[in-house]
N, C-alpha and C positions, 0 to 999 in steps of 0.2 A: 482234573475235573472240577468245574465250577460248582460252588455251593448252591447257587440259584441260577436257573437257566430257563429262558423262554416263558416268563411269567407275564400274563396280560390280563388285567381286570380293572374295572372302574368301581370306585368306592363313592356311593352317593352322599352328598352333603346331609348332615343331620342324622345319619344312621349309625348303628353299631355293626361293624363287620368283624366277624371272628375268624381268625386263622386257626384251623385245627389240623393236626397231623401227628405222625409218630415223631419220636425224638430223632433229631438229626435230619429232619426233612427240610430245614431251612426257614421255618416260620419266623423266628426272631431275626434272622439275617434279612429276610424280605422286609419285615417291619422297620428295621433300623435304617434301611436305605431311604425310607421316606423322609427322615430328618437328617440323613447323611452322616449318621454315626458310622455307617459303613458306606463307602463311596461305590456306586455301581460302575462297572467297567464298560458297559455299553447300555443302550436303551434310553428311554425318556421317562421321567417321573414329573407329572404336572399336578399342580395344586391350584384350583380355581382358574385353570387355563394358563398358568405361568409355569415355565420350566424350572423345577426346583434346583437344577444344577447351575442355573444362571444367577441364582441368588447368593448373597453372602451367607456362608454356612452358619456362622454364629447367630446372625439375625434370624435365619430360618429356624434354628433350634429354639430361640427365644419365643417364637411365635407358635411353637408346637409343645403341648404339655406331654410329660413323659413320666409314667409310673411303673415301677418294677416290683419284684418280690421284696417283702419286708420293708417296703417304703423307700429304701435307698436313701435314708435320711443321713445327714451329716452328724456324727455323734457328738461333736464339740459345740454344736449349735442347739439353742432351745427350739421348741416347737415353733414359736413365733418367728424366730430367725430363719428357720428352715423354709417356712412358707414365703418369707420375704425375699428370698434369694433373687428370683428373676425380676420382681418389681424394682429392687435396688439396682440391678444391672441396667434396667430401663430408665433409671434416674427419677423414679416417682418421688413425690414429696413424702416426708416422714408421716404427716397426718394421713395422707391417702393410703400409705402402706399399712398403718395401724388400723384404719377402718376396714381395709380389705382382709387383713389377717382375722379380725374379729368376725367379719361376715362369713368368711370361709370356714372357720372353726364351727360356727353355728350351723352352717350348711351341712357339714359332715357329722353333726351331732356331738360336738365337743365344746364344753364351756371354756371361753377364753380365760376367765379368772382362774379356773382350776388347772388348765393344761398349758396355757401360753408360755409359762416360764419353766416347764419341765424339759428334761433332756430325753432323747429317744430311749435310753436305757431304763427310764422310769415309766415307760408305757408298755401295755400289753401288745401282742402281735396285731390284734385287730385295731387298736388305737394307732399304732404305727402306720398301718395301711391307710387309715382315714387321713392322717396327716400327709401321707405321701400323695393321696388324691388331691387334697387341698393345695399342696405345693404345685402339683401339675396344673391346677386351675388358676393359679394366683394371678397371672397376667391376662386372664380371660381369653385363652387361645381358642381359635376356631376348631383346631384338630388336637385330639388327645390319643397318645399311643400308650397301650397298657400291655406289658410283657408279663404274663402269668402273675398278675398282682396279688391274687388271693391264694396262690398255690402253697404258701408256707404256713397257713393258719388251720385251725381245727375245723371239722365239717360244719359245726353249728355256726361258728363265727364267719366261715366262708359264705354260708347261705345268707346271713344277715348283711354282709358286705355286698353281695350280689344284689340284694334287694335295694340297698341304699344307692348303689350305682344306677339301678333302674329308676329310682325316684329322682335322682339328680338329672338323669338324662331327660326325664319327662319335663323338668323345669328348664334345662339349659340347651337341649338339642344340639349337642356337640357332634362333630364327626369323629367317631371313635374306632380305632383299629385295636383289636383285643386279641392277644395270643394265648392259647390254652392247648393242653393235650386232652382235656376232659370234654367229651362230646356232649354230655348232659349240661355242662356249663355253657357250651356254645349254643345249644338249643334254647336254654333259658334266657340268655342275654342277647343273642344276635338277631338283628333284623335280617341279616344275610350271613351265610357261613361259606367260607372258602375251605374246602377239604383239600389239603395239600399232600402230595406224594413226594417221592424222591426228587431232589433239586427244586423243591417247591412247585413242581408241576401241578397245575390246578385240575384236580380230578373232578370236582363239581363245585359250582358257585351258584347258590340259589337260596331261597328262603328256607328256614328250618322245616316248615310244613312240606315243601316240595321235596326236600332231601329225605325226610322220614318216609314219605309216601313212595318215592321213586328214586332209590339210590342208583347212581349212574353206572356203577360196576361193582364187582365183588369186594374191592378194597374199601369203597365207601360203605357197602353193606356191612363190612366188618366193624366199622366205626359205629354204625347205627345199632348193631347188635340184634339180639332176638326180641328185645323189649320194645319194639317200635310203637305198639299200641299203648303201652304204659307211658312212653315218652310223650304221648299226646297230652298228658297232664302238665307237662312242662311248656306247652304251647298256649295254654289258657291262663289268664291272670285272674287274681282275686276280683279285680274291678269288673271282670266280664260276667260275674255271677251275682246272685242276690246277696246283698249284705244287709243283715238284720240289725235292728237297734235294741239295746237294753237300757234300762234306767241308769242314768249317770248322776253323779254329784261330785262337787269339789271338796277337798279335804276340810275346807272351812265352813261347809254347809251343815245344816241341822241333821243329826242322825235320826231323830224321830220323824222328821218330814221325809227323809229318804226312805225309811222303812215303810212308810205308808204307800210309797210309789212302787215298791218292789213286789212282784208276784212270786218269783223264785230266786233270782239273783240279779245283781247289778254291778256296776263298775265305778270305782272311785278314781277321779282325775286329779292331777296336780294343778297348780295355778296356770300352767301353759297348756292345759287341755290334753296332757299326755296321760294315758292310763297307767295306774300304778298298782291297783289291787282289785281282786274279785271280792264280793261280799254277798251275804244273804241275810234273811230276816233274823236268823239265829245269832249271827255275829253282831247284829245291830241291837239285839235285845239288851236294854239297860245302858247302852252306850250314850254318853253325853256329847261325844265328838267323833268325827270320822278319822281322826289322826290315828294311825296304827291299827285300825279296824280291818278285818278281812284277811285274805290270803294273798301273798305276793304272786304277781303274774308269772307264768312260765314263759314258754315260747309264744311269740306273737308274730303276725305277718303284716306286710304292707299291702297297699292296693296294687303294687307292682309285683308282688310275690306270685309264684306259680301255684296252681292247684296242688301240685306235688308237695310244695312247701307247706301249704295249708293242711293237707292230710297229715303230714308228719307232726305238725304242731298240735292239731286236734287230738291225735292219739296220745299226746303227752299231757293233756289237760283233763280236769275232772268234770267239766260241764259239757262235754261232747261239742265244744265250740272253741274258737280261738279269736282273740281280739285282733282287729284290723286297724292299722294306723296309716296316716297319710303324710303330707308334707310336714317336716320338722317333728315327726313322731306324734302328731295330734290324733286323737281318737276319731275314728270313722264309723265303726260299728263292730259286728261280729259275723263270722262265717261258721255255719253249723255242719255237723256230719251229715245231716239229711240233705242239705244242699249239694254237698260233694257226692254223695251216693247217687243222687238224681243225675248229676252232671256226668259221672263216670259211666252210668248206664247209657246216657245219650251218646257219649263218645264211642262206647263199645258198639252200639247199634250202627253208628255212622261208619265205623271201621269195617264192619261186616258188609255194609251196603256198598262201600267204595274200596275194594281191595286194591293194592298197588298193582300197576300195570306191569307186564312182563318185560317190556322193552322200553325203558324210559328214554326221553329225549336227551341229547347231549347238552352239556352246560353251555349257556349263552356266550357268544363271543363278546369280550370286553377289552378294555385297554388300560394300560399303565397302572401301577409301576411295572417296569420290565427291566431285564438285564440280559 
């Protein structure tokens, strides 16, 4: 019996398509056929209109980024050397490779001076995943394959890595095929979700909104679960709601002047406009410098985070709000519990007014890859 049979779908350029399904359904096998780590025995896989089976396999793989669990880093190579693997194969100049390594480490939130010469064993799980993503992006491939890349890290780190992937995608607009067994992760990340059954049969291929509202059959309904209404929080991003502003100052600014601008509390930024601490007038009383003043930030969210992420972060903070960051971790504003409550009420009312239809339409016919 074949591991994958009769798969037909189209992956739009510049989108994240998530393969989700039970263990053994063939998700990874289907994905690996795209870069020919597994050769299909029949069918056609096209990329940009070109038959992938007609291309040199090694050159094809060099043009497709690949990220897996725990980064898949070479343990005997430093972080910089790991990222440079494909550019070296492509015979880039040393100067170009060095510039690209520094650029990518900055892109995934790691300082080159601090991390470039470390070995994988000297990194946390989350840091290894960031390096794995940087390595996958090294040669600027148009397509990125990600095989449960965040499955081996703790839930908090996993959420942060998901947010960072969304931020990267907003900047880079890669075509990403992402494999997961976690439907919530699929809803959060995917522009489209392919729910796969036995032998990778496509049970439904649609947007997260459409699948949540109209599961195609009982198997898909089993993935959606009973919390479809709550899953709506994973469909809206922080950037979709009101982001408020609080007074800010950099660590080198005057504590007295900052205190004069604060009504209840404010935020201290570092030299790169990244938020580092909360503070209030009491903390600033008698302070001559903002260095070390205030309380360290807890969980924060990005503009690409979901409202579910924001709710969890707010519940962990003392100000009934959480900081929002944007590109490169720079401060954007704050999101408050009041904003979330208003949004949840709106989503609840919409869900009541638009219940799922009883007999949803079948998944649209698409094409390639197939076997």
